C-alpha positions in Angstrom: 2.7 19.0 0.2 2.6 15.3 -1.6 1.1 12.6 0.4 2.5 8.8 0.1 0.4 6.2 1.5 2.1 2.3 0.8 0.3 -0.6 1.6 1.5 -3.8 1.3 -0.9 -6.3 0.3 -2.3 -8.6 2.4 -1.5 -12.1 3.4 -2.3 -14.1 0.7 -2.8 -18.3 0.2 0.2 -20.5 -1.0 -2.6 -23.9 -1.0 -2.7 -24.3 -4.4 0.1 -24.4 -7.1 -0.9 -21.4 -9.3 1.8 -19.3 -10.6 2.8 -16.2 -8.4 1.0 -13.3 -9.9 -2.0 -15.5 -9.6 -1.6 -16.1 -6.0 -5.7 -15.0 -4.3 -5.5 -13.2 -0.6 -6.5 -15.7 1.8 -9.7 -15.4 5.1 -7.1 -13.5 7.1 -5.7 -11.4 4.0 -9.6 -10.8 3.5 -10.5 -9.4 7.0 -7.3 -7.7 7.4 -8.2 -5.3 4.1 -11.1 -5.3 5.5 -10.1 -4.1 9.1 -7.2 -1.2 8.2 -9.1 0.0 4.7 -12.1 0.9 7.1 -10.1 2.4 10.1 -8.1 4.6 7.5 -10.7 6.4 5.8 -11.4 7.8 8.9 -7.7 8.9 10.0 -6.2 9.9 6.7 -7.5 11.9 3.7 -9.2 10.6 0.7 -6.5 9.9 -1.8 -6.4 11.3 -5.7 -5.4 8.2 -7.1 -5.0 4.8 -5.9 -2.1 2.4 -8.1 -2.0 -0.9 -7.3 1.0 -3.9 -8.8 -1.5 -6.1 -11.4 -0.7 -9.1 -9.3 -3.7 -11.0 -8.3 -3.3 -10.7 -4.1 -2.5 -7.1 -4.4 -4.9 -5.5 -6.5 -7.3 -7.6 -4.7 -6.3 -5.5 -1.3 -6.4 -2.9 -3.4 -10.0 -2.9 -3.9 -11.1 -3.1 -0.4 -9.1 0.5 0.0 -11.0 1.6 -3.1 -14.3 0.9 -1.7 -13.4 2.5 1.8 -11.6 5.7 0.4 -14.5 5.8 -2.4 -12.0 6.3 -5.3 -13.9 6.3 -8.6 -12.9 3.1 -11.5 -11.2 6.1 -13.5 -8.3 6.9 -10.9 -8.1 2.8 -9.7 -5.0 2.0 -11.6 -3.5 -1.1 -12.1 0.7 -0.6 -13.3 3.0 -3.7 -14.1 5.7 -2.0 -12.8 4.6 -2.0 -9.2 5.3 -5.7 -9.7 8.8 -5.2 -7.7 10.3 -7.0 -4.5 13.3 -4.1 -4.4 11.9 -0.6 -4.9 13.2 0.3 -7.7 10.2 0.1 -10.2 8.2 1.6 -7.5 10.5 4.6 -7.1 10.3 5.3 -10.3 6.6 5.4 -10.6 6.7 7.6 -7.9 8.4 10.1 -9.4 6.5 10.0 -12.4 3.5 10.4 -11.2 1.2 13.3 -12.5 1.4 16.4 -10.4 -1.6 16.9 -10.1 -2.1 14.3 -7.5 -1.6 15.0 -4.3 -2.5 12.3 -2.5 -1.7 8.3 -4.4 -2.1 5.2 -2.8 0.7 2.9 -4.1 -0.2 -1.6 -3.3 2.1 -3.6 -3.8 5.2 -5.9 -2.6 8.0 -6.4 -0.3 10.8 -5.8 0.0 10.2 -3.2 -2.1 7.6 -1.0 -0.2 9.8 -1.6 2.9 12.6 -0.2 1.2 10.8 2.6 -0.4 9.3 3.8 2.9 12.4 3.9 5.0 14.3 5.0 1.7 11.8 7.8 1.5 10.5 8.7 5.1 12.3 9.3 8.4 10.9 6.4 10.5 12.7 3.1 10.7 11.0 0.2 9.7 11.9 -3.2 9.9 9.2 -5.1 7.8 6.2 -3.6 6.5 3.6 -6.6 7.2 1.2 -7.8 5.0 -1.9 -5.1 5.0 0.7 -2.4 6.7 0.1 0.9 6.0 2.7 4.0 5.8 2.2 7.8 5.2 5.0 9.7 4.7 4.5 13.8 3.6 6.8 15.5 1.1 7.4 19.0 1.2 7.0 19.9 -2.3 4.4 20.0 -5.3 6.6 17.8 -8.0 6.7 14.6 -7.0 10.0 14.7 -8.9 11.5 16.1 -5.7 9.6 13.4 -3.4 13.0 12.5 -2.1 12.6 12.7 1.4 9.7 13.0 3.3 8.1 13.1 7.1 6.0 9.5 7.9 3.2 10.9 9.4 0.8 7.3 9.9 2.2 3.8 10.6 -1.0 1.2 11.0 -0.4 -2.4 10.9 -3.3 -4.9 10.7 -1.7 -6.7 14.0 -2.4 -3.3 16.1 -6.3 -2.9 15.2 -7.2 -7.0 15.7 -8.6 -7.7 19.1 -6.2 -9.2 22.1 -7.5 -12.4 21.6 -7.6 -12.8 17.8 -4.5 -14.7 16.8 -3.7 -16.3 13.8 -1.6 -19.7 13.3 -0.9 -18.6 9.6 
């Protein structure tokens, strides 16, 4: 069995006129990353490796999951191909994963991750929100054959926040 954890980067800031790669997380993004990562560490098995886009908002998000899952630095990998908004590159990365890894986290961007979750999983997702998580399990021992899996867990930050907590932006 292979398990894929897809995580869209947390909410980023548009306040400063920065290159898209350099946009940081905003306050809400940080709180959502902490909230979701702490929830998941008790919900799903610890991943073998975490791969993240090289964009600042994605790699910053990934660091919260690295900490929560206690992933060693050697298994925290930045992959420039994950700076993808359509999904083709993400699918290529998945198909090329080392088969020694059974549980893999990918932190990336939309619409790529929504597309990948819908292509590979069995539950349709309209839009993976920022810091949203999807776990897809595959009945294979080879990532190359991870073509269609069973969606096991979906966690969105809004479902974990207290009911009174509302964000305007």
